[in-house]
PDB file of N, H, CA, C and O in Angstrom:
ATOM      1  N   MET A   1     -24.678  63.899  13.094  1.00  0.00           N
ATOM      2  CA  MET A   1     -23.540  63.527  13.909  1.00  0.00           C
ATOM      3  C   MET A   1     -22.407  64.539  13.736  1.00  0.00           C
ATOM      4  O   MET A   1     -21.927  64.731  12.619  1.00  0.00           O
ATOM      5  N   ASP A   2     -21.991  65.158  14.765  1.00  0.00           N
ATOM      6  H   ASP A   2     -22.381  65.002  15.673  1.00  0.00           H
ATOM      7  CA  ASP A   2     -20.962  66.200  14.664  1.00  0.00           C
ATOM      8  C   ASP A   2     -19.555  65.574  14.549  1.00  0.00           C
ATOM      9  O   ASP A   2     -19.399  64.354  14.596  1.00  0.00           O
ATOM     10  N   GLU A   3     -18.578  66.410  14.403  1.00  0.00           N
ATOM     11  H   GLU A   3     -18.705  67.401  14.365  1.00  0.00           H
ATOM     12  CA  GLU A   3     -17.241  66.014  14.081  1.00  0.00           C
ATOM     13  C   GLU A   3     -16.647  65.175  15.228  1.00  0.00           C
ATOM     14  O   GLU A   3     -15.956  64.188  14.975  1.00  0.00           O
ATOM     15  N   GLN A   4     -16.907  65.556  16.461  1.00  0.00           N
ATOM     16  H   GLN A   4     -17.468  66.357  16.666  1.00  0.00           H
ATOM     17  CA  GLN A   4     -16.382  64.849  17.594  1.00  0.00           C
ATOM     18  C   GLN A   4     -16.899  63.410  17.618  1.00  0.00           C
ATOM     19  O   GLN A   4     -16.147  62.455  17.815  1.00  0.00           O
ATOM     20  N   GLU A   5     -18.214  63.294  17.408  1.00  0.00           N
ATOM     21  H   GLU A   5     -18.824  64.070  17.248  1.00  0.00           H
ATOM     22  CA  GLU A   5     -18.803  61.904  17.367  1.00  0.00           C
ATOM     23  C   GLU A   5     -18.265  61.103  16.286  1.00  0.00           C
ATOM     24  O   GLU A   5     -18.131  59.888  16.438  1.00  0.00           O
ATOM     25  N   GLN A   6     -17.929  61.713  15.154  1.00  0.00           N
ATOM     26  H   GLN A   6     -18.037  62.700  15.030  1.00  0.00           H
ATOM     27  CA  GLN A   6     -17.325  60.917  14.009  1.00  0.00           C
ATOM     28  C   GLN A   6     -15.905  60.470  14.481  1.00  0.00           C
ATOM     29  O   GLN A   6     -15.532  59.316  14.273  1.00  0.00           O
ATOM     30  N   VAL A   7     -15.199  61.282  15.046  1.00  0.00           N
ATOM     31  H   VAL A   7     -15.502  62.219  15.215  1.00  0.00           H
ATOM     32  CA  VAL A   7     -13.785  60.934  15.527  1.00  0.00           C
ATOM     33  C   VAL A   7     -13.943  59.808  16.488  1.00  0.00           C
ATOM     34  O   VAL A   7     -13.167  58.856  16.403  1.00  0.00           O
ATOM     35  N   ILE A   8     -14.892  59.827  17.411  1.00  0.00           N
ATOM     36  H   ILE A   8     -15.523  60.600  17.480  1.00  0.00           H
ATOM     37  CA  ILE A   8     -15.079  58.753  18.394  1.00  0.00           C
ATOM     38  C   ILE A   8     -15.473  57.386  17.629  1.00  0.00           C
ATOM     39  O   ILE A   8     -14.939  56.309  17.895  1.00  0.00           O
ATOM     40  N   ALA A   9     -16.392  57.546  16.727  1.00  0.00           N
ATOM     41  H   ALA A   9     -16.826  58.420  16.511  1.00  0.00           H
ATOM     42  CA  ALA A   9     -16.832  56.353  15.922  1.00  0.00           C
ATOM     43  C   ALA A   9     -15.627  55.747  15.125  1.00  0.00           C
ATOM     44  O   ALA A   9     -15.470  54.529  15.041  1.00  0.00           O
ATOM     45  N   ILE A  10     -14.830  56.605  14.576  1.00  0.00           N
ATOM     46  H   ILE A  10     -14.958  57.595  14.644  1.00  0.00           H
ATOM     47  CA  ILE A  10     -13.653  56.079  13.816  1.00  0.00           C
ATOM     48  C   ILE A  10     -12.661  55.402  14.751  1.00  0.00           C
ATOM     49  O   ILE A  10     -12.138  54.324  14.468  1.00  0.00           O
ATOM     50  N   THR A  11     -12.424  56.062  15.860  1.00  0.00           N
ATOM     51  H   THR A  11     -12.849  56.938  16.090  1.00  0.00           H
ATOM     52  CA  THR A  11     -11.499  55.539  16.943  1.00  0.00           C
ATOM     53  C   THR A  11     -11.952  54.087  17.311  1.00  0.00           C
ATOM     54  O   THR A  11     -11.150  53.157  17.396  1.00  0.00           O
ATOM     55  N   LYS A  12     -13.263  53.964  17.517  1.00  0.00           N
ATOM     56  H   LYS A  12     -13.915  54.719  17.447  1.00  0.00           H
ATOM     57  CA  LYS A  12     -13.891  52.643  18.020  1.00  0.00           C
ATOM     58  C   LYS A  12     -13.664  51.647  16.936  1.00  0.00           C
ATOM     59  O   LYS A  12     -13.279  50.510  17.210  1.00  0.00           O
ATOM     60  N   LEU A  13     -13.906  52.061  15.634  1.00  0.00           N
ATOM     61  H   LEU A  13     -14.219  52.984  15.412  1.00  0.00           H
ATOM     62  CA  LEU A  13     -13.789  51.187  14.513  1.00  0.00           C
ATOM     63  C   LEU A  13     -12.380  50.693  14.310  1.00  0.00           C
ATOM     64  O   LEU A  13     -12.174  49.529  13.966  1.00  0.00           O
ATOM     65  N   GLN A  14     -11.403  51.559  14.518  1.00  0.00           N
ATOM     66  H   GLN A  14     -11.570  52.504  14.798  1.00  0.00           H
ATOM     67  CA  GLN A  14     -10.030  51.303  14.416  1.00  0.00           C
ATOM     68  C   GLN A  14      -9.657  50.244  15.475  1.00  0.00           C
ATOM     69  O   GLN A  14      -8.960  49.260  15.229  1.00  0.00           O
ATOM     70  N   THR A  15     -10.168  50.532  16.632  1.00  0.00           N
ATOM     71  H   THR A  15     -10.735  51.332  16.831  1.00  0.00           H
ATOM     72  CA  THR A  15      -9.865  49.552  17.759  1.00  0.00           C
ATOM     73  C   THR A  15     -10.389  48.153  17.488  1.00  0.00           C
ATOM     74  O   THR A  15      -9.708  47.146  17.682  1.00  0.00           O
ATOM     75  N   GLU A  16     -11.630  48.141  17.029  1.00  0.00           N
ATOM     76  H   GLU A  16     -12.183  48.959  16.871  1.00  0.00           H
ATOM     77  CA  GLU A  16     -12.299  46.827  16.617  1.00  0.00           C
ATOM     78  C   GLU A  16     -11.546  46.135  15.461  1.00  0.00           C
ATOM     79  O   GLU A  16     -11.380  44.915  15.475  1.00  0.00           O
ATOM     80  N   LEU A  17     -11.098  46.906  14.472  1.00  0.00           N
ATOM     81  H   LEU A  17     -11.233  47.896  14.460  1.00  0.00           H
ATOM     82  CA  LEU A  17     -10.300  46.424  13.373  1.00  0.00           C
ATOM     83  C   LEU A  17      -8.928  45.870  13.853  1.00  0.00           C
ATOM     84  O   LEU A  17      -8.441  44.860  13.346  1.00  0.00           O
ATOM     85  N   THR A  18      -8.380  46.500  14.753  1.00  0.00           N
ATOM     86  H   THR A  18      -8.775  47.321  15.165  1.00  0.00           H
ATOM     87  CA  THR A  18      -7.111  45.967  15.313  1.00  0.00           C
ATOM     88  C   THR A  18      -7.256  44.714  16.083  1.00  0.00           C
ATOM     89  O   THR A  18      -6.385  43.847  16.005  1.00  0.00           O
ATOM     90  N   HIS A  19      -8.368  44.559  16.868  1.00  0.00           N
ATOM     91  H   HIS A  19      -9.075  45.264  16.932  1.00  0.00           H
ATOM     92  CA  HIS A  19      -8.726  43.413  17.617  1.00  0.00           C
ATOM     93  C   HIS A  19      -8.991  42.287  16.665  1.00  0.00           C
ATOM     94  O   HIS A  19      -8.469  41.188  16.852  1.00  0.00           O
ATOM     95  N   THR A  20      -9.810  42.532  15.617  1.00  0.00           N
ATOM     96  H   THR A  20     -10.233  43.426  15.465  1.00  0.00           H
ATOM     97  CA  THR A  20     -10.111  41.531  14.662  1.00  0.00           C
ATOM     98  C   THR A  20      -8.955  41.032  13.916  1.00  0.00           C
ATOM     99  O   THR A  20      -8.872  39.837  13.630  1.00  0.00           O
ATOM    100  N   THR A  21      -8.007  41.930  13.566  1.00  0.00           N
ATOM    101  H   THR A  21      -8.074  42.900  13.798  1.00  0.00           H
ATOM    102  CA  THR A  21      -6.838  41.537  12.904  1.00  0.00           C
ATOM    103  C   THR A  21      -5.963  40.612  13.735  1.00  0.00           C
ATOM    104  O   THR A  21      -5.392  39.647  13.227  1.00  0.00           O
ATOM    105  N   GLU A  22      -5.869  40.922  15.015  1.00  0.00           N
ATOM    106  H   GLU A  22      -6.333  41.706  15.428  1.00  0.00           H
ATOM    107  CA  GLU A  22      -5.130  40.026  15.980  1.00  0.00           C
ATOM    108  C   GLU A  22      -5.773  38.685  16.037  1.00  0.00           C
ATOM    109  O   GLU A  22      -5.079  37.674  15.933  1.00  0.00           O
ATOM    110  N   LYS A  23      -7.098  38.619  16.201  1.00  0.00           N
ATOM    111  H   LYS A  23      -7.662  39.441  16.286  1.00  0.00           H
ATOM    112  CA  LYS A  23      -7.742  37.411  16.268  1.00  0.00           C
ATOM    113  C   LYS A  23      -7.570  36.507  15.004  1.00  0.00           C
ATOM    114  O   LYS A  23      -7.402  35.288  15.059  1.00  0.00           O
ATOM    115  N   LEU A  24      -7.630  37.232  13.885  1.00  0.00           N
ATOM    116  H   LEU A  24      -7.766  38.222  13.841  1.00  0.00           H
ATOM    117  CA  LEU A  24      -7.312  36.507  12.549  1.00  0.00           C
ATOM    118  C   LEU A  24      -5.917  35.859  12.605  1.00  0.00           C
ATOM    119  O   LEU A  24      -5.741  34.702  12.226  1.00  0.00           O
ATOM    120  N   GLY A  25      -4.928  36.637  13.089  1.00  0.00           N
ATOM    121  H   GLY A  25      -5.071  37.577  13.398  1.00  0.00           H
ATOM    122  CA  GLY A  25      -3.551  36.204  13.139  1.00  0.00           C
ATOM    123  C   GLY A  25      -3.534  34.907  14.106  1.00  0.00           C
ATOM    124  O   GLY A  25      -2.868  33.919  13.799  1.00  0.00           O
ATOM    125  N   GLU A  26      -4.260  34.960  15.227  1.00  0.00           N
ATOM    126  H   GLU A  26      -4.801  35.763  15.477  1.00  0.00           H
ATOM    127  CA  GLU A  26      -4.285  33.713  16.121  1.00  0.00           C
ATOM    128  C   GLU A  26      -5.021  32.506  15.469  1.00  0.00           C
ATOM    129  O   GLU A  26      -4.647  31.348  15.659  1.00  0.00           O
ATOM    130  N   LEU A  27      -6.054  32.827  14.715  1.00  0.00           N
ATOM    131  H   LEU A  27      -6.358  33.768  14.561  1.00  0.00           H
ATOM    132  CA  LEU A  27      -6.753  31.686  14.044  1.00  0.00           C
ATOM    133  C   LEU A  27      -5.878  31.116  12.917  1.00  0.00           C
ATOM    134  O   LEU A  27      -5.927  29.909  12.680  1.00  0.00           O
ATOM    135  N   THR A  28      -5.112  31.902  12.240  1.00  0.00           N
ATOM    136  H   THR A  28      -5.072  32.883  12.432  1.00  0.00           H
ATOM    137  CA  THR A  28      -4.274  31.461  11.177  1.00  0.00           C
ATOM    138  C   THR A  28      -3.210  30.592  11.765  1.00  0.00           C
ATOM    139  O   THR A  28      -2.905  29.559  11.168  1.00  0.00           O
ATOM    140  N   ASN A  29      -2.606  30.923  12.902  1.00  0.00           N
ATOM    141  H   ASN A  29      -2.853  31.762  13.387  1.00  0.00           H
ATOM    142  CA  ASN A  29      -1.646  30.055  13.565  1.00  0.00           C
ATOM    143  C   ASN A  29      -2.295  28.745  14.019  1.00  0.00           C
ATOM    144  O   ASN A  29      -1.718  27.667  13.874  1.00  0.00           O
ATOM    145  N   SER A  30      -3.454  28.854  14.549  1.00  0.00           N
ATOM    146  H   SER A  30      -3.923  29.730  14.667  1.00  0.00           H
ATOM    147  CA  SER A  30      -4.173  27.578  14.980  1.00  0.00           C
ATOM    148  C   SER A  30      -4.484  26.679  13.822  1.00  0.00           C
ATOM    149  O   SER A  30      -4.349  25.460  13.937  1.00  0.00           O
ATOM    150  N   VAL A  31      -4.897  27.236  12.711  1.00  0.00           N
ATOM    151  H   VAL A  31      -5.007  28.225  12.618  1.00  0.00           H
ATOM    152  CA  VAL A  31      -5.127  26.393  11.495  1.00  0.00           C
ATOM    153  C   VAL A  31      -3.860  25.822  11.045  1.00  0.00           C
ATOM    154  O   VAL A  31      -3.876  24.668  10.618  1.00  0.00           O
ATOM    155  N   THR A  32      -2.748  26.486  11.085  1.00  0.00           N
ATOM    156  H   THR A  32      -2.735  27.424  11.432  1.00  0.00           H
ATOM    157  CA  THR A  32      -1.502  25.960  10.590  1.00  0.00           C
ATOM    158  C   THR A  32      -1.048  24.854  11.457  1.00  0.00           C
ATOM    159  O   THR A  32      -0.530  23.862  10.945  1.00  0.00           O
ATOM    160  N   GLU A  33      -1.209  24.956  12.765  1.00  0.00           N
ATOM    161  H   GLU A  33      -1.629  25.762  13.181  1.00  0.00           H
ATOM    162  CA  GLU A  33      -0.840  23.918  13.711  1.00  0.00           C
ATOM    163  C   GLU A  33      -1.734  22.694  13.459  1.00  0.00           C
ATOM    164  O   GLU A  33      -1.272  21.553  13.455  1.00  0.00           O
ATOM    165  N   LEU A  34      -3.028  22.970  13.248  1.00  0.00           N
ATOM    166  H   LEU A  34      -3.404  23.896  13.251  1.00  0.00           H
ATOM    167  CA  LEU A  34      -3.979  21.804  12.993  1.00  0.00           C
ATOM    168  C   LEU A  34      -3.638  21.110  11.730  1.00  0.00           C
ATOM    169  O   LEU A  34      -3.740  19.886  11.641  1.00  0.00           O
ATOM    170  N   THR A  35      -3.235  21.854  10.753  1.00  0.00           N
ATOM    171  H   THR A  35      -3.152  22.847  10.825  1.00  0.00           H
ATOM    172  CA  THR A  35      -2.936  21.218   9.452  1.00  0.00           C
ATOM    173  C   THR A  35      -1.657  20.320   9.572  1.00  0.00           C
ATOM    174  O   THR A  35      -1.572  19.271   8.933  1.00  0.00           O
ATOM    175  N   GLU A  36      -0.642  20.769  10.428  1.00  0.00           N
ATOM    176  H   GLU A  36      -0.711  21.621  10.947  1.00  0.00           H
ATOM    177  CA  GLU A  36       0.623  19.954  10.631  1.00  0.00           C
ATOM    178  C   GLU A  36       0.200  18.709  11.444  1.00  0.00           C
ATOM    179  O   GLU A  36       0.650  17.607  11.133  1.00  0.00           O
ATOM    180  N   ALA A  37      -0.645  18.857  12.467  1.00  0.00           N
ATOM    181  H   ALA A  37      -1.011  19.752  12.720  1.00  0.00           H
ATOM    182  CA  ALA A  37      -1.039  17.695  13.180  1.00  0.00           C
ATOM    183  C   ALA A  37      -1.774  16.729  12.370  1.00  0.00           C
ATOM    184  O   ALA A  37      -1.593  15.528  12.569  1.00  0.00           O
ATOM    185  N   TRP A  38      -2.593  17.142  11.466  1.00  0.00           N
ATOM    186  H   TRP A  38      -2.739  18.118  11.304  1.00  0.00           H
ATOM    187  CA  TRP A  38      -3.345  16.285  10.578  1.00  0.00           C
ATOM    188  C   TRP A  38      -2.421  15.510   9.632  1.00  0.00           C
ATOM    189  O   TRP A  38      -2.618  14.318   9.398  1.00  0.00           O
ATOM    190  N   ARG A  39      -1.311  16.274   9.037  1.00  0.00           N
ATOM    191  H   ARG A  39      -1.152  17.243   9.226  1.00  0.00           H
ATOM    192  CA  ARG A  39      -0.365  15.597   8.207  1.00  0.00           C
ATOM    193  C   ARG A  39       0.449  14.516   9.072  1.00  0.00           C
ATOM    194  O   ARG A  39       0.732  13.421   8.586  1.00  0.00           O
ATOM    195  N   THR A  40       0.781  14.848  10.268  1.00  0.00           N
ATOM    196  H   THR A  40       0.551  15.737  10.663  1.00  0.00           H
ATOM    197  CA  THR A  40       1.483  13.952  11.082  1.00  0.00           C
ATOM    198  C   THR A  40       0.700  12.700  11.300  1.00  0.00           C
ATOM    199  O   THR A  40       1.234  11.606  11.114  1.00  0.00           O
ATOM    200  N   ALA A  41      -0.609  12.815  11.706  1.00  0.00           N
ATOM    201  H   ALA A  41      -1.043  13.703  11.856  1.00  0.00           H
ATOM    202  CA  ALA A  41      -1.559  11.766  11.928  1.00  0.00           C
ATOM    203  C   ALA A  41      -1.675  10.790  10.776  1.00  0.00           C
ATOM    204  O   ALA A  41      -1.648   9.564  10.878  1.00  0.00           O
ATOM    205  N   THR A  42      -1.816  11.545   9.594  1.00  0.00           N
ATOM    206  H   THR A  42      -1.838  12.542   9.512  1.00  0.00           H
ATOM    207  CA  THR A  42      -1.898  10.810   8.339  1.00  0.00           C
ATOM    208  C   THR A  42      -0.724   9.898   7.992  1.00  0.00           C
ATOM    209  O   THR A  42      -0.859   8.772   7.514  1.00  0.00           O
ATOM    210  N   GLY A  43       0.452  10.492   8.277  1.00  0.00           N
ATOM    211  H   GLY A  43       0.562  11.407   8.665  1.00  0.00           H
ATOM    212  CA  GLY A  43       1.699   9.789   8.082  1.00  0.00           C
ATOM    213  C   GLY A  43       1.720   8.535   8.989  1.00  0.00           C
ATOM    214  O   GLY A  43       2.052   7.431   8.558  1.00  0.00           O
ATOM    215  N   LEU A  44       1.356   8.757  10.236  1.00  0.00           N
ATOM    216  H   LEU A  44       1.086   9.654  10.586  1.00  0.00           H
ATOM    217  CA  LEU A  44       1.410   7.673  11.219  1.00  0.00           C
ATOM    218  C   LEU A  44       0.389   6.576  10.828  1.00  0.00           C
ATOM    219  O   LEU A  44       0.685   5.389  10.963  1.00  0.00           O
ATOM    220  N   ILE A  45      -0.676   6.923  10.399  1.00  0.00           N
ATOM    221  H   ILE A  45      -0.917   7.888  10.289  1.00  0.00           H
ATOM    222  CA  ILE A  45      -1.702   5.918   9.884  1.00  0.00           C
ATOM    223  C   ILE A  45      -1.112   5.171   8.714  1.00  0.00           C
ATOM    224  O   ILE A  45      -1.203   3.944   8.667  1.00  0.00           O
ATOM    225  N   ASN A  46      -0.552   5.815   7.833  1.00  0.00           N
ATOM    226  H   ASN A  46      -0.478   6.812   7.871  1.00  0.00           H
ATOM    227  CA  ASN A  46       0.041   5.162   6.642  1.00  0.00           C
ATOM    228  C   ASN A  46       1.107   4.183   7.061  1.00  0.00           C
ATOM    229  O   ASN A  46       1.162   3.055   6.571  1.00  0.00           O
ATOM    230  N   PHE A  47       2.003   4.647   8.023  1.00  0.00           N
ATOM    231  H   PHE A  47       1.959   5.563   8.421  1.00  0.00           H
ATOM    232  CA  PHE A  47       3.044   3.737   8.544  1.00  0.00           C
ATOM    233  C   PHE A  47       2.434   2.486   9.224  1.00  0.00           C
ATOM    234  O   PHE A  47       2.956   1.388   9.026  1.00  0.00           O
ATOM    235  N   VAL A  48       1.364   2.614  10.004  1.00  0.00           N
ATOM    236  H   VAL A  48       0.941   3.505  10.164  1.00  0.00           H
ATOM    237  CA  VAL A  48       0.645   1.497  10.733  1.00  0.00           C
ATOM    238  C   VAL A  48       0.013   0.582   9.642  1.00  0.00           C
ATOM    239  O   VAL A  48      -0.010  -0.633   9.839  1.00  0.00           O
ATOM    240  N   LYS A  49      -0.472   1.085   8.567  1.00  0.00           N
ATOM    241  H   LYS A  49      -0.454   2.072   8.407  1.00  0.00           H
ATOM    242  CA  LYS A  49      -1.031   0.184   7.536  1.00  0.00           C
ATOM    243  C   LYS A  49       0.091  -0.526   6.807  1.00  0.00           C
ATOM    244  O   LYS A  49      -0.042  -1.694   6.441  1.00  0.00           O
ATOM    245  N   TRP A  50       1.164   0.153   6.600  1.00  0.00           N
ATOM    246  H   TRP A  50       1.272   1.101   6.897  1.00  0.00           H
ATOM    247  CA  TRP A  50       2.348  -0.475   6.016  1.00  0.00           C
ATOM    248  C   TRP A  50       2.860  -1.733   6.889  1.00  0.00           C
ATOM    249  O   TRP A  50       3.095  -2.853   6.435  1.00  0.00           O
ATOM    250  N   LEU A  51       2.977  -1.357   8.125  1.00  0.00           N
ATOM    251  H   LEU A  51       2.787  -0.447   8.493  1.00  0.00           H
ATOM    252  CA  LEU A  51       3.454  -2.363   9.182  1.00  0.00           C
ATOM    253  C   LEU A  51       2.516  -3.551   9.203  1.00  0.00           C
ATOM    254  O   LEU A  51       2.955  -4.701   9.194  1.00  0.00           O
ATOM    255  N   ALA A  52       1.269  -3.281   9.230  1.00  0.00           N
ATOM    256  H   ALA A  52       0.912  -2.347   9.237  1.00  0.00           H
ATOM    257  CA  ALA A  52       0.193  -4.382   9.214  1.00  0.00           C
ATOM    258  C   ALA A  52       0.376  -5.262   7.968  1.00  0.00           C
ATOM    259  O   ALA A  52       0.367  -6.489   8.066  1.00  0.00           O
ATOM    260  N   GLY A  53       0.534  -4.658   6.852  1.00  0.00           N
ATOM    261  H   GLY A  53       0.541  -3.661   6.773  1.00  0.00           H
ATOM    262  CA  GLY A  53       0.814  -5.393   5.564  1.00  0.00           C
ATOM    263  C   GLY A  53       2.033  -6.308   5.718  1.00  0.00           C
ATOM    264  O   GLY A  53       1.996  -7.500   5.412  1.00  0.00           O
ATOM    265  N   LEU A  54       3.152  -5.670   6.225  1.00  0.00           N
ATOM    266  H   LEU A  54       3.182  -4.702   6.474  1.00  0.00           H
ATOM    267  CA  LEU A  54       4.333  -6.481   6.393  1.00  0.00           C
ATOM    268  C   LEU A  54       4.186  -7.656   7.344  1.00  0.00           C
ATOM    269  O   LEU A  54       4.697  -8.745   7.078  1.00  0.00           O
ATOM    270  N   VAL A  55       3.514  -7.445   8.414  1.00  0.00           N
ATOM    271  H   VAL A  55       3.100  -6.561   8.630  1.00  0.00           H
ATOM    272  CA  VAL A  55       3.152  -8.555   9.345  1.00  0.00           C
ATOM    273  C   VAL A  55       2.348  -9.707   8.699  1.00  0.00           C
ATOM    274  O   VAL A  55       2.610 -10.901   8.839  1.00  0.00           O
ATOM    275  N   THR A  56       1.336  -9.188   7.973  1.00  0.00           N
ATOM    276  H   THR A  56       1.124  -8.217   7.859  1.00  0.00           H
ATOM    277  CA  THR A  56       0.457 -10.070   7.249  1.00  0.00           C
ATOM    278  C   THR A  56       1.274 -10.931   6.311  1.00  0.00           C
ATOM    279  O   THR A  56       1.185 -12.158   6.281  1.00  0.00           O
ATOM    280  N   ALA A  57       2.104 -10.183   5.520  1.00  0.00           N
ATOM    281  H   ALA A  57       2.176  -9.186   5.544  1.00  0.00           H
ATOM    282  CA  ALA A  57       2.922 -10.959   4.551  1.00  0.00           C
ATOM    283  C   ALA A  57       3.857 -11.912   5.192  1.00  0.00           C
ATOM    284  O   ALA A  57       4.075 -13.015   4.691  1.00  0.00           O
ATOM    285  N   GLY A  58       4.416 -11.508   6.295  1.00  0.00           N
ATOM    286  H   GLY A  58       4.239 -10.612   6.702  1.00  0.00           H
ATOM    287  CA  GLY A  58       5.338 -12.380   7.020  1.00  0.00           C
ATOM    288  C   GLY A  58       4.606 -13.608   7.567  1.00  0.00           C
ATOM    289  O   GLY A  58       5.158 -14.707   7.519  1.00  0.00           O
ATOM    290  N   THR A  59       3.394 -13.458   8.079  1.00  0.00           N
ATOM    291  H   THR A  59       2.946 -12.565   8.118  1.00  0.00           H
ATOM    292  CA  THR A  59       2.643 -14.598   8.654  1.00  0.00           C
ATOM    293  C   THR A  59       2.258 -15.531   7.484  1.00  0.00           C
ATOM    294  O   THR A  59       2.303 -16.750   7.652  1.00  0.00           O
ATOM    295  N   ILE A  60       1.886 -15.002   6.322  1.00  0.00           N
ATOM    296  H   ILE A  60       1.850 -14.012   6.186  1.00  0.00           H
ATOM    297  CA  ILE A  60       1.522 -15.870   5.283  1.00  0.00           C
ATOM    298  C   ILE A  60       2.743 -16.646   4.785  1.00  0.00           C
ATOM    299  O   ILE A  60       2.615 -17.838   4.505  1.00  0.00           O
ATOM    300  N   LEU A  61       3.824 -16.077   4.673  1.00  0.00           N
ATOM    301  H   LEU A  61       3.928 -15.109   4.901  1.00  0.00           H
ATOM    302  CA  LEU A  61       5.107 -16.767   4.249  1.00  0.00           C
ATOM    303  C   LEU A  61       5.551 -17.787   5.325  1.00  0.00           C
ATOM    304  O   LEU A  61       6.066 -18.852   4.986  1.00  0.00           O
ATOM    305  N   TYR A  62       5.366 -17.484   6.531  1.00  0.00           N
ATOM    306  H   TYR A  62       4.947 -16.619   6.806  1.00  0.00           H
ATOM    307  CA  TYR A  62       5.743 -18.325   7.633  1.00  0.00           C
ATOM    308  C   TYR A  62       4.808 -19.705   7.460  1.00  0.00           C
ATOM    309  O   TYR A  62       5.299 -20.833   7.478  1.00  0.00           O
ATOM    310  N   ASN A  63       3.480 -19.448   7.301  1.00  0.00           N
ATOM    311  H   ASN A  63       3.081 -18.531   7.286  1.00  0.00           H
ATOM    312  CA  ASN A  63       2.576 -20.453   7.208  1.00  0.00           C
ATOM    313  C   ASN A  63       2.754 -21.373   5.953  1.00  0.00           C
ATOM    314  O   ASN A  63       2.437 -22.562   5.953  1.00  0.00           O
ATOM    315  N   VAL A  64       3.288 -20.714   4.895  1.00  0.00           N
ATOM    316  H   VAL A  64       3.546 -19.748   4.895  1.00  0.00           H
ATOM    317  CA  VAL A  64       3.509 -21.492   3.625  1.00  0.00           C
ATOM    318  C   VAL A  64       4.789 -22.248   3.719  1.00  0.00           C
ATOM    319  O   VAL A  64       4.849 -23.366   3.208  1.00  0.00           O
ATOM    320  N   ILE A  65       5.873 -21.703   4.362  1.00  0.00           N
ATOM    321  H   ILE A  65       5.824 -20.794   4.777  1.00  0.00           H
ATOM    322  CA  ILE A  65       7.085 -22.387   4.368  1.00  0.00           C
ATOM    323  C   ILE A  65       7.043 -23.447   5.560  1.00  0.00           C
ATOM    324  O   ILE A  65       7.517 -24.576   5.431  1.00  0.00           O
ATOM    325  N   LEU A  66       6.483 -23.026   6.642  1.00  0.00           N
ATOM    326  H   LEU A  66       6.098 -22.109   6.746  1.00  0.00           H
ATOM    327  CA  LEU A  66       6.482 -24.031   7.743  1.00  0.00           C
ATOM    328  C   LEU A  66       4.956 -24.251   8.048  1.00  0.00           C
ATOM    329  O   LEU A  66       4.421 -23.621   8.960  1.00  0.00           O
ATOM    330  N   PRO A  67       4.251 -25.162   7.267  1.00  0.00           N
ATOM    331  CA  PRO A  67       2.790 -25.340   7.621  1.00  0.00           C
ATOM    332  C   PRO A  67       2.718 -26.148   8.990  1.00  0.00           C
ATOM    333  O   PRO A  67       3.529 -26.987   9.382  1.00  0.00           O
ATOM    334  N   SER A  68       1.654 -25.740   9.580  1.00  0.00           N
ATOM    335  H   SER A  68       0.995 -25.058   9.262  1.00  0.00           H
ATOM    336  CA  SER A  68       1.414 -26.266  10.897  1.00  0.00           C
ATOM    337  C   SER A  68       1.145 -27.749  10.830  1.00  0.00           C
ATOM    338  O   SER A  68       0.460 -28.191   9.908  1.00  0.00           O
ATOM    339  N   LYS A  69       1.678 -28.588  11.812  1.00  0.00           N
ATOM    340  H   LYS A  69       2.235 -28.229  12.562  1.00  0.00           H
ATOM    341  CA  LYS A  69       1.490 -29.921  11.747  1.00  0.00           C
ATOM    342  C   LYS A  69       0.190 -30.258  12.502  1.00  0.00           C
ATOM    343  O   LYS A  69       0.003 -29.907  13.667  1.00  0.00           O
ATOM    344  N   GLY A  70      -0.609 -30.888  11.845  1.00  0.00           N
ATOM    345  H   GLY A  70      -0.457 -31.174  10.898  1.00  0.00           H
ATOM    346  CA  GLY A  70      -1.934 -31.110  12.522  1.00  0.00           C
ATOM    347  C   GLY A  70      -2.627 -32.337  12.180  1.00  0.00           C
ATOM    348  O   GLY A  70      -3.717 -32.593  12.690  1.00  0.00           O
TER     349      GLY A  70
END
C-alpha cells in the first residue's frame, strides 16, 4: 500500500469515526429521553396505586360507618 492509499484509508476511517460519534450522540439523547419517560410513567403508576388505595379505604370506611340496609 503506497502513501496515497494510506491517506485515503485514513480519511475514510476519520469520516466513519465522525459518523459513528454523531450516531452515538443521538443514541445517548434517545436513551436519556427514554429514561425520563420511564421515570414519569413509574411516578404515574405509583400515583394511581395510591389513589386506588385511598378509594378502597374510603369505601371500607363508608361501609363501616353507614352499613347498607338489607
